[in-house]
C-alpha positions as CSV (number, residue, x, y, z in Angstrom):
1,M,-66.7,32.7,36.5
2,G,-64.1,35.1,34.9
3,A,-61.3,32.9,36.3
4,I,-62.8,29.9,34.7
5,V,-63.1,31.6,31.2
6,S,-59.5,32.9,31.5
7,T,-58.2,29.4,32.3
8,G,-60.1,27.9,29.4
9,L,-58.7,30.4,26.9
10,T,-55.2,29.9,28.2
11,G,-55.5,26.2,27.7
12,M,-56.9,26.6,24.2
13,M,-54.1,29.0,23.2
14,T,-51.5,26.6,24.7
15,G,-52.9,23.7,22.7
16,M,-52.9,25.7,19.5
17,M,-49.3,26.8,20.0
18,T,-48.2,23.3,20.8
19,G,-49.8,21.9,17.7
20,M,-48.3,24.6,15.5
21,M,-44.8,24.0,16.9
22,A,-45.2,20.3,16.5
23,G,-46.2,20.8,12.8
24,M,-43.3,23.1,12.1
25,L,-40.9,20.7,13.8
26,A,-42.2,17.7,11.7
27,G,-41.9,19.7,8.5
28,C,-38.3,20.6,9.4
29,M,-37.5,17.0,10.1
30,A,-39.1,15.9,6.8
31,E,-36.9,18.4,4.9
32,A,-33.8,17.2,6.8
33,D,-34.6,13.6,5.8
34,D,-34.4,14.6,2.2
35,L,-30.9,15.9,2.6
36,S,-27.7,13.9,2.4
37,I,-25.6,13.3,5.5
38,E,-23.0,15.8,4.2
39,E,-25.7,18.5,3.7
40,Q,-27.2,17.9,7.1
41,V,-23.9,18.3,8.9
42,G,-22.4,20.8,6.5
43,L,-19.4,18.8,5.3
44,E,-17.4,20.0,2.3
45,D,-17.5,17.7,-0.7
46,D,-13.8,18.1,-1.4
47,Y,-11.8,17.0,1.6
48,T,-8.2,18.2,1.6
49,P,-5.6,16.2,3.6
50,Q,-3.8,18.1,6.3
51,R,0.0,18.1,6.8
52,G,1.2,14.6,7.7
53,E,-1.9,12.8,6.3
54,G,-1.9,10.7,3.1
55,A,-3.3,12.3,0.0
56,E,-7.0,11.7,-0.9
57,F,-7.6,9.2,-3.7
58,E,-10.5,8.9,-6.0
59,H,-10.6,5.2,-5.4
60,D,-9.4,3.2,-2.4
61,A,-7.6,0.1,-3.6
62,T,-6.0,-0.6,-0.2
63,L,-8.0,-3.8,0.5
64,D,-8.6,-4.9,-3.1
65,P,-6.0,-4.3,-5.8
66,L,-8.8,-4.9,-8.4
67,A,-11.2,-2.5,-6.7
68,D,-11.0,0.0,-9.6
69,R,-12.4,-2.6,-12.0
70,P,-16.1,-3.0,-12.4
71,R,-17.6,-6.1,-10.7
72,K,-20.4,-8.3,-12.0
73,E,-23.7,-8.3,-10.0
74,P,-24.7,-11.7,-8.8
75,P,-27.8,-13.3,-10.5
76,Q,-31.2,-13.0,-8.9
77,T,-32.0,-16.6,-9.4
78,G,-30.2,-19.9,-8.9
79,L,-29.8,-20.2,-12.7
80,P,-26.6,-19.4,-14.6
81,Q,-26.5,-15.7,-15.6
82,R,-25.8,-14.8,-19.2
83,L,-23.6,-11.7,-19.0
84,G,-22.7,-11.0,-22.5
85,A,-20.2,-8.3,-23.4
86,P,-20.1,-5.6,-20.6
87,E,-20.1,-2.0,-21.6
88,A,-16.9,-1.5,-19.6
89,D,-14.6,-4.4,-19.9
90,P,-13.7,-5.5,-16.4
91,L,-10.5,-7.1,-17.8
92,A,-9.3,-4.0,-19.6
93,S,-5.9,-2.6,-18.6
94,P,-6.0,0.1,-15.8
95,P,-6.3,3.7,-17.0
96,N,-3.0,5.3,-18.2
97,G,-2.8,7.9,-15.5
98,H,-4.4,9.3,-12.4
99,S,-5.4,12.7,-11.1
100,W,-6.2,14.0,-7.7
101,S,-7.1,17.5,-6.3
102,W,-3.5,18.8,-6.4
103,G,-1.7,16.7,-9.0
104,S,-1.6,14.1,-11.7
105,I,0.5,11.5,-13.5
106,S,0.1,10.5,-17.1
107,N,1.8,8.9,-20.2
108,I,2.8,5.8,-18.3
109,Q,5.0,3.3,-20.2
110,L,6.4,0.0,-19.1
111,N,9.6,-1.4,-20.4
112,G,9.8,1.2,-23.1
113,G,6.6,0.2,-24.8
114,P,3.7,2.5,-25.7
115,A,1.4,0.8,-23.2
116,N,1.0,0.8,-19.4
117,S,1.0,-3.1,-19.3
118,T,3.8,-5.5,-19.9
119,L,5.0,-9.1,-19.6
120,A,7.6,-9.9,-16.9
121,D,9.6,-12.9,-15.7
122,P,9.1,-13.8,-12.0
123,G,11.1,-11.5,-9.8
124,S,12.4,-9.5,-12.8
125,T,12.8,-5.7,-13.1
126,V,10.4,-3.4,-15.1
127,T,11.3,0.0,-16.2
128,V,8.6,2.7,-15.7
129,D,8.4,6.0,-17.5
130,L,5.8,8.6,-16.6
131,D,5.0,12.4,-16.5
132,Y,3.9,14.2,-13.4
133,S,2.4,17.5,-12.4
134,L,2.0,18.8,-8.8
135,D,0.5,21.9,-7.2
136,P,0.0,21.5,-3.5
137,A,-1.6,24.9,-3.2
138,A,-4.6,23.5,-5.3
139,G,-5.1,21.1,-2.4
140,G,-5.0,23.9,0.2
141,C,-1.4,23.3,1.5
142,S,1.0,25.5,-0.5
143,G,3.8,24.9,2.1
144,C,3.5,21.1,2.2
145,V,6.3,18.9,1.1
146,S,4.9,16.7,-1.7
147,Q,6.0,13.1,-2.6
148,L,5.1,10.6,-5.3
149,V,5.4,6.9,-4.4
150,V,4.9,4.3,-7.1
151,G,5.1,0.6,-6.8
152,F,4.0,-2.9,-7.9
153,L,1.6,-4.9,-5.7
154,D,3.8,-7.6,-4.1
155,G,6.8,-6.0,-5.6
156,S,9.1,-3.0,-4.9
157,K,8.2,0.7,-4.6
158,Q,10.0,4.0,-5.1
159,C,9.6,7.6,-4.1
160,I,10.2,9.3,-7.4
161,Y,9.8,13.0,-6.2
162,S,9.9,15.0,-3.0
163,G,9.8,18.8,-2.9
164,I,7.9,22.0,-2.1
165,G,5.7,24.1,-4.5
166,V,4.6,23.6,-8.1
167,A,6.5,20.9,-9.9
168,S,6.3,19.0,-13.2
169,G,8.6,16.7,-15.1
170,H,9.4,13.2,-16.4
171,A,10.6,10.2,-14.3
172,T,12.3,7.0,-15.3
173,F,12.9,4.3,-12.7
174,D,13.0,0.5,-12.2
175,L,10.7,-1.6,-10.1
176,S,10.9,-5.4,-9.4
177,V,7.8,-7.5,-9.7
178,S,6.6,-10.5,-7.7
179,S,8.2,-13.9,-8.0
180,S,4.8,-15.6,-8.2
181,G,2.7,-15.8,-11.4
182,G,-0.2,-13.5,-11.8
183,T,-1.2,-10.0,-12.8
184,Y,0.1,-7.2,-10.5
185,P,-1.2,-3.6,-10.6
186,L,1.2,-0.7,-10.7
187,W,-0.1,1.8,-8.1
188,V,0.6,5.4,-7.3
189,S,0.3,7.1,-3.9
190,P,0.8,11.0,-3.6
191,Q,1.8,12.1,-0.1
192,W,2.4,15.1,2.0
193,Q,5.2,14.0,4.4
194,L,8.5,15.5,5.5
195,S,10.6,13.3,3.3
196,C,10.7,10.3,0.9
197,N,11.6,8.0,3.8
198,D,8.4,9.0,5.6
199,A,6.3,8.7,2.5
200,L,7.7,5.2,1.7
201,A,7.0,4.1,5.3
202,I,3.3,5.0,4.8
203,A,2.5,4.3,1.2
204,N,1.8,0.7,0.3
205,N,-1.0,0.9,-2.3
206,G,-3.1,3.2,-4.3
207,P,-5.1,3.6,-7.6
208,A,-3.9,1.3,-10.4
209,V,-2.2,3.0,-13.3
210,G,-0.6,0.0,-15.0
211,E,0.0,-3.7,-14.6
212,A,2.6,-6.4,-15.1
213,S,1.6,-10.0,-16.0
214,V,4.1,-12.3,-14.5
215,N,3.7,-15.5,-16.5
216,G,-0.1,-15.5,-15.9
217,H,-3.1,-13.4,-15.0
218,D,-5.4,-13.0,-12.0
219,W,-8.9,-11.6,-12.4
220,G,-10.3,-11.8,-8.9
221,W,-12.5,-15.0,-9.2
222,G,-9.8,-17.0,-11.0
223,N,-6.4,-17.1,-12.5
224,I,-4.0,-18.7,-14.9
225,T,-0.3,-19.3,-14.1
226,N,2.8,-21.1,-15.4
227,V,2.0,-20.2,-19.1
228,L,4.5,-22.0,-21.3
229,L,4.6,-21.9,-25.1
230,D,5.8,-24.8,-27.3
231,G,7.1,-26.8,-24.3
232,G,9.6,-24.1,-23.5
233,Y,10.5,-22.4,-20.2
234,D,8.6,-19.2,-20.6
235,N,5.6,-17.6,-22.2
236,T,7.2,-16.6,-25.5
237,A,7.7,-18.5,-28.8
238,V,9.1,-18.1,-32.3
239,T,7.4,-19.7,-35.3
240,Y,6.8,-19.3,-39.0
241,P,3.7,-17.6,-40.7
242,A,0.5,-19.5,-40.1
243,G,2.3,-21.8,-37.7
244,T,0.9,-23.5,-34.6
245,V,2.0,-22.8,-31.0
246,T,1.2,-25.2,-28.1
247,V,0.1,-23.3,-25.0
248,N,0.3,-25.0,-21.5
249,F,-1.0,-23.4,-18.4
250,D,-2.5,-24.0,-14.9
251,Y,-5.8,-22.5,-14.0
252,F,-8.2,-21.9,-11.0
253,V,-11.7,-20.6,-11.1
254,D,-14.3,-20.0,-8.4
255,S,-17.4,-18.2,-9.6
256,S,-18.7,-17.5,-6.1
257,A,-15.6,-15.3,-5.4
258,G,-16.9,-13.1,-8.2
259,G,-20.4,-12.9,-6.7
260,C,-22.1,-15.4,-9.0
261,P,-21.8,-18.9,-7.5
262,S,-24.1,-20.5,-10.1
263,C,-22.4,-18.9,-13.1
264,I,-20.7,-21.3,-15.6
265,S,-17.1,-20.2,-16.3
266,Q,-15.0,-20.4,-19.4
267,I,-11.4,-19.4,-20.1
268,V,-10.9,-18.2,-23.7
269,M,-7.3,-17.7,-25.0
270,G,-6.1,-16.7,-28.4
271,F,-3.4,-14.9,-30.4
272,S,-4.1,-11.5,-32.0
273,D,-4.8,-12.1,-35.7
274,G,-4.8,-15.8,-34.9
275,S,-7.1,-18.6,-33.6
276,T,-8.9,-18.9,-30.3
277,Q,-9.7,-21.8,-28.0
278,C,-12.1,-22.2,-25.0
279,L,-11.8,-24.2,-21.8
280,L,-15.1,-25.0,-20.0
281,T,-14.3,-24.8,-16.3
282,G,-17.7,-24.9,-14.6
283,T,-18.4,-23.0,-11.4
284,Q,-15.3,-24.1,-9.4
285,S,-12.3,-26.0,-10.7
286,S,-8.6,-26.1,-11.1
287,G,-6.1,-28.0,-13.2
288,H,-3.8,-28.0,-16.2
289,A,-4.8,-27.3,-19.8
290,T,-3.1,-27.5,-23.2
291,F,-4.2,-25.6,-26.3
292,D,-2.9,-25.5,-29.9
293,L,-3.3,-22.1,-31.4
294,N,-2.6,-20.9,-35.0
295,L,-0.7,-17.8,-35.7
296,S,-1.0,-15.0,-38.3
297,S,0.3,-15.5,-41.8
298,N,2.1,-12.1,-41.5
299,E,5.4,-11.5,-39.9
300,G,5.4,-9.7,-36.5
301,T,5.0,-10.1,-32.8
302,Y,1.5,-11.2,-31.6
303,P,0.3,-11.2,-28.0
304,L,-1.4,-14.2,-26.4
305,W,-4.5,-12.9,-24.6
306,V,-6.9,-14.5,-22.0
307,S,-10.6,-13.7,-21.5
308,P,-12.5,-15.3,-18.6
309,Q,-16.2,-15.5,-19.3
310,W,-19.5,-16.3,-17.7
311,Q,-21.6,-17.7,-20.5
312,F,-23.8,-20.8,-21.0
313,N,-21.1,-22.7,-23.0
314,C,-17.9,-22.3,-25.0
315,D,-19.6,-21.4,-28.2
316,D,-21.2,-18.4,-26.6
317,A,-17.9,-17.5,-24.9
318,L,-16.0,-17.7,-28.2
319,A,-18.6,-15.5,-29.9
320,I,-18.0,-12.8,-27.4
321,A,-14.3,-12.9,-26.5
322,S,-12.0,-11.1,-28.9
323,G,-9.1,-10.0,-26.7
324,G,-7.9,-9.5,-23.1
325,P,-4.9,-9.0,-20.9
326,T,-1.6,-10.3,-22.4
327,V,-0.2,-13.5,-20.9
328,G,2.4,-14.3,-23.6
329,E,3.6,-13.5,-27.1
330,A,4.8,-15.3,-30.3
331,E,7.1,-13.9,-32.9
332,V,6.3,-14.8,-36.5
333,T,9.4,-14.8,-38.6
334,G,10.1,-15.2,-42.4
335,Y,9.2,-18.5,-43.9
336,C,11.4,-20.9,-46.0
337,E,11.4,-19.9,-49.6
338,A,11.2,-22.6,-52.3
339,D,14.6,-21.6,-53.9
340,N,16.4,-21.5,-50.6
341,A,14.5,-23.9,-48.4
342,C,17.1,-24.2,-45.7
343,G,18.2,-20.6,-45.3
344,D,21.6,-19.1,-45.9
345,L,25.0,-20.8,-45.9
346,S,26.7,-21.0,-42.5
347,V,30.3,-19.9,-41.9
348,S,31.5,-23.5,-42.4
349,G,29.7,-23.8,-45.7
350,G,26.9,-25.9,-44.3
351,C,23.2,-24.9,-44.1
352,W,21.5,-22.8,-41.4
353,C,18.7,-24.9,-39.8
354,D,16.3,-22.0,-39.3
355,L,13.6,-22.7,-36.8
356,E,10.8,-22.3,-39.4
357,C,12.6,-24.8,-41.6
358,I,12.7,-27.3,-38.8
359,E,9.0,-26.8,-38.2
360,L,8.3,-27.4,-41.9
361,G,10.5,-30.5,-42.0
362,D,12.6,-29.2,-44.9
363,C,15.9,-28.4,-43.2
364,C,18.7,-29.4,-45.6
365,P,21.4,-31.9,-44.6
366,D,24.9,-30.8,-43.8
367,G,26.5,-29.5,-47.0
368,P,26.0,-26.8,-49.6
369,C,22.4,-25.8,-50.3
C-alpha cells in the first residue's frame, strides 16, 4: 500500500514539474519571438569591416544605381494611380556628400559649378572637386590603409587618396563619362586595402553623390536621349529675351518597370523662368518628340529640365511639375535695340548680324548701319 502511494506522489510531482518547465519554456520562446534577429543572436548594430574588406555603406547601390532614390509603390487596383507631388522628389539630384562610420566626403562640385550635377557631352571629361575627412580608428582599424575611390557609372574611376591614419583635405580630378546618352551617378567607395591598385580592382560602385546628364536623362522606368536644341548638334542654344527654342528628343517609358503597370505616364519639359510642355506617353511607348518652349525676358543662362509624371492627364502633370534634372540649357543674350537694330559695325565697316537680330528678322544689309 505504501509503495502504491509513493509511486502516485512521484507521478504527481513529475507531472507538475513537467508542466511548470513547459510553461517557462513557452514564455521564453514568446519573449524571444518579440526580439529582432540581431537581438536574439547578439549581433552588433554597427558592423566594422576588417582589413581587406570593402567599407560598409549606408546604402547598397551595387545592383541599382538609382537605389538611393525613393520608389513609388504600385497601385492596389488596376486603375491608374494619382501620385501627386511626393514629399521627397525621386528625381532630385543625389545628396551633396556621403558619410560612413570612419569618414565623409562633402562640398562636391562638378565642372567648377556650385552644384553636384552637370551637363556633359558623350565620352567627355568632367572635373570633380570635393573635400574629404578620414579617421580609420573610428571604424575600429587604426592601422588600416584607407583609400577613396570615386567614379561615374559606365565611366572612369580614380583612387584619390591612399594612406594611414587621420587625414582630411581637398581633391580635384577628372573623370570621363559614358559615350551613351542618359544620366550617370557619381559614386564613392571608401576602402581598406593595401594600395590604390587593390582598391581600384575592387571598387566599381557605391552611394551616389552627384550625377552627369549626358545629352539626356534616365529615371529607372523611362528615359530621354539625343536632346537637341534649335536643330543644332547638342543640347545648348543661344537666343534673345522672350525668344523661342525648339527642343527635339527621343523618349522611352515603361510604367511597369517602375512598379505601376497601369499608371499613365507624362513627360514634362520646360525652361527655368520660361514655358513648359507636356508629352502624354501612356503606360509604355517610345518615339521622337518636338517641343517649342519660350525663354525668359531677362538675360542669363537657363537650364532645360525634365519631369516624368504619373498623373491622369497632361493638365494634371503640368500643374505639378515645376522643375527636375537638367538636360540642356539656353543662353539669353541682349536684344536688338531700336537705334542700333543690327548691332555694332564690323571691322570691314559692314554690320554684325547678331543671332538675336537674325531671329527678329531685322539684320541690316551689308553696309554702314
